[in-house]
C-alpha positions in Angstrom: -41.0 -15.6 -51.8 -42.7 -12.6 -53.5 -42.6 -9.3 -51.8 -44.6 -6.1 -52.3 -43.7 -2.6 -50.9 -45.9 -1.0 -48.2 -44.1 2.2 -47.0 -40.9 4.0 -46.1 -40.6 4.4 -42.3 -38.2 4.8 -39.5 -36.6 1.5 -38.3 -34.2 1.7 -35.4 -31.4 -0.7 -34.6 -32.2 -3.3 -37.3 -30.4 -5.0 -40.1 -31.5 -5.1 -43.7 -33.6 -8.3 -44.2 -31.7 -9.1 -47.4 -28.9 -10.7 -45.4 -26.5 -8.2 -47.0 -25.0 -7.7 -43.5 -25.8 -4.0 -43.5 -27.3 -2.3 -40.4 -29.7 0.4 -41.5 -27.5 3.2 -40.2 -29.9 5.8 -41.6 -32.6 4.4 -39.3 -34.9 4.5 -42.3 -36.2 1.4 -44.2 -38.3 0.5 -47.1 -40.8 -1.9 -45.6 -41.7 -4.9 -47.8 -44.4 -7.4 -47.0 -44.5 -11.1 -48.0 -47.5 -13.1 -49.1 -48.4 -13.9 -45.4 -48.6 -10.2 -44.5 -45.3 -10.2 -42.5 -43.3 -7.0 -42.8 -39.5 -6.8 -43.3 -37.1 -3.8 -43.3 -34.9 -3.3 -46.4 -32.4 -0.7 -47.5 -33.4 1.1 -50.7 -31.2 -0.9 -53.1 -32.0 -4.3 -51.6 -35.7 -3.4 -51.6 -35.6 -2.8 -55.3 -33.6 -6.0 -55.9 -36.3 -8.1 -54.1 -39.2 -6.7 -56.1 -40.5 -7.7 -59.5 -41.2 -5.0 -62.1 -44.7 -4.3 -60.8 -43.4 -4.0 -57.2 -40.6 -1.7 -58.2 -43.1 0.5 -60.0 -45.2 0.7 -56.8 -42.3 2.3 -54.9 -43.3 5.6 -56.4 -46.8 5.3 -54.8 -46.1 3.9 -51.3 -46.4 6.3 -48.3 -43.2 7.9 -47.1 -43.1 9.0 -43.4 -39.4 10.0 -43.4 -39.2 13.3 -45.2 -37.8 15.1 -42.1 -34.7 12.8 -42.2 -32.7 14.6 -44.9 -30.5 12.6 -47.3 -31.7 9.2 -46.1 -33.1 8.2 -49.6 -29.7 8.4 -51.3 -26.8 6.0 -51.8 -23.7 7.2 -53.4 -25.4 10.5 -54.4 -28.0 8.8 -56.6 -31.6 8.3 -55.9 -32.5 4.7 -55.5 -36.0 4.6 -54.2 -37.8 4.5 -57.5 -39.5 7.9 -57.0 -38.3 9.4 -60.3 -38.3 7.3 -63.4 -38.9 9.8 -66.2 -42.5 8.8 -66.5 -43.8 12.3 -66.8 -47.6 12.5 -66.0 -47.5 9.0 -64.5 -44.8 10.1 -62.1 -46.8 13.3 -61.2 -49.9 11.2 -60.5 -47.8 8.7 -58.4 -46.3 11.6 -56.4 -49.7 13.1 -55.8 -51.2 9.8 -54.7 -48.2 9.1 -52.4 -48.5 12.5 -50.7 -52.3 12.1 -50.2 -52.0 8.6 -48.7 -49.1 9.7 -46.5 -51.1 12.6 -45.2 -54.1 10.5 -44.5 -52.1 7.8 -42.7 -50.1 10.3 -40.7 -53.4 11.7 -39.3 -55.3 8.4 -38.9 -52.5 6.0 -37.9 -49.0 7.4 -37.2 -50.1 10.4 -35.1 -53.4 9.0 -33.9 -52.1 9.3 -30.3 -52.1 13.1 -30.7 -55.5 14.8 -29.9 -57.1 16.4 -32.9 -55.0 14.6 -35.5 -57.8 12.2 -36.6 -60.8 13.4 -38.7 -64.0 11.5 -39.1 -64.1 12.0 -42.9 -60.5 10.8 -43.2 -61.5 7.8 -41.0 -64.0 6.8 -43.7 -61.4 7.0 -46.5 -58.9 5.2 -44.3 -61.2 2.3 -43.6 -61.8 2.0 -47.4 -58.1 2.1 -48.1 -57.3 -0.6 -45.6 -60.1 -2.8 -47.1 -59.4 -2.2 -50.8 -55.8 -1.0 -50.9 -56.9 1.9 -53.1 -58.8 5.2 -53.0 -61.5 6.4 -55.4 -60.8 9.5 -57.5 -63.4 11.4 -55.4 -61.5 10.4 -52.2 -58.2 11.5 -53.7 -59.6 14.9 -54.6 -61.3 15.4 -51.2 -58.2 14.4 -49.2 -56.1 16.6 -51.4 -58.4 19.5 -50.7 -58.1 18.9 -46.9 -54.3 18.7 -47.2 -54.2 22.0 -49.1 -56.5 23.8 -46.6 -54.2 22.8 -43.8 -50.9 23.6 -45.5 -48.6 25.7 -43.3 -50.6 25.0 -40.2 -50.6 22.6 -37.3 -52.1 19.8 -39.3 -50.3 20.6 -42.6 -48.4 17.9 -44.4 -44.9 19.3 -43.7 -45.6 19.9 -40.0 -47.1 16.4 -39.5 -44.0 14.8 -41.2 -41.7 16.8 -38.9 -43.8 16.0 -35.8 -43.8 12.3 -36.6 -40.0 12.2 -37.2 -39.3 14.0 -33.9 -41.9 11.9 -32.0 -40.3 8.6 -33.2 -36.7 9.7 -32.6 -37.5 11.1 -29.1 -39.2 7.9 -28.1 -36.2 5.9 -29.3 -33.8 8.3 -27.5 -35.8 7.9 -24.2 -35.3 4.1 -24.3 -31.5 4.7 -24.3 -31.5 7.2 -21.4 -31.3 6.1 -17.8 -34.7 6.4 -16.1 -33.5 9.0 -13.6 -32.3 11.3 -16.4 -35.3 11.2 -18.8 -37.2 14.2 -17.5 -35.8 16.8 -20.0 -36.4 14.7 -23.1 -39.7 13.4 -21.7 -40.9 17.0 -21.2 -40.0 17.9 -24.8 -42.0 14.9 -26.1 -45.0 16.0 -24.1 -44.7 19.5 -25.4 -44.4 18.3 -29.0 -47.5 16.2 -28.7 -49.5 19.0 -27.0 -48.3 21.8 -29.5 -47.2 20.0 -32.7 -44.2 22.2 -32.6 -40.8 22.7 -30.9 -39.0 25.9 -30.2 -35.5 26.4 -31.5 -34.2 26.2 -27.9 -35.9 22.9 -27.4 -34.6 21.6 -30.8 -31.0 22.6 -29.9 -31.2 21.0 -26.4 -32.8 17.9 -27.8 -30.1 17.6 -30.4 -27.4 17.4 -27.7 -29.2 14.4 -26.2 -29.8 12.7 -29.5 -26.1 12.9 -30.4 -25.3 10.8 -27.4 -27.4 7.9 -28.7 -25.9 5.3 -30.9 -27.2 5.6 -34.5 -27.8 9.4 -34.1 -30.2 10.6 -36.9 -30.1 14.3 -37.7 -33.6 15.7 -38.4 -34.7 18.7 -40.4 -36.9 20.9 -38.2 -37.8 23.4 -41.0 -41.2 21.7 -41.6 -42.5 22.9 -38.2 -45.4 25.3 -38.7 -44.6 29.0 -38.1 -46.8 30.1 -35.2 
């Protein structure tokens, strides 16, 4: 069955679909899609092994929502996600496209539940991307300009990556906490969604809770915007 890559994303408490017997302990997966549109989680090496040459090349261009999970894209100290292949200009173009698509999807999909994240103009590009699977050169330039203008702020690329990672991991942690003890973590999640930011005190307190959950995933908070 042919697969094609669609994104890198958080995937909690799942096994690699390759039947290698490995649980995705990093809580991060390369998501591949089959010809029927069904998505499956893979580890990075297994993902490459299940793709043809064209699919493997596309790994450099798929959106990656996991940049706040440090070290998750390495196995044995070597990069295995296909992002760097010595392609020079082609790799630079792929990295630029990946960043722009990731930024657009963070705002229009992954963080759509956060007030102010979505933009009408990005919504137009998003609809075209979903329909055609591509973006025009003009769209790439425009989205890139929006991303540059927001850099370092609430809706900057690094901040949205960090907010998304904490949002997903806090949601997952809440599911593992008894209902009568969820108030602290729930309050942090509400604060995060209202402010797109966490204080160091909140991060430290949250980390103590996350460490109690099976499959603890350390997150890098350095991407939060400096208020």
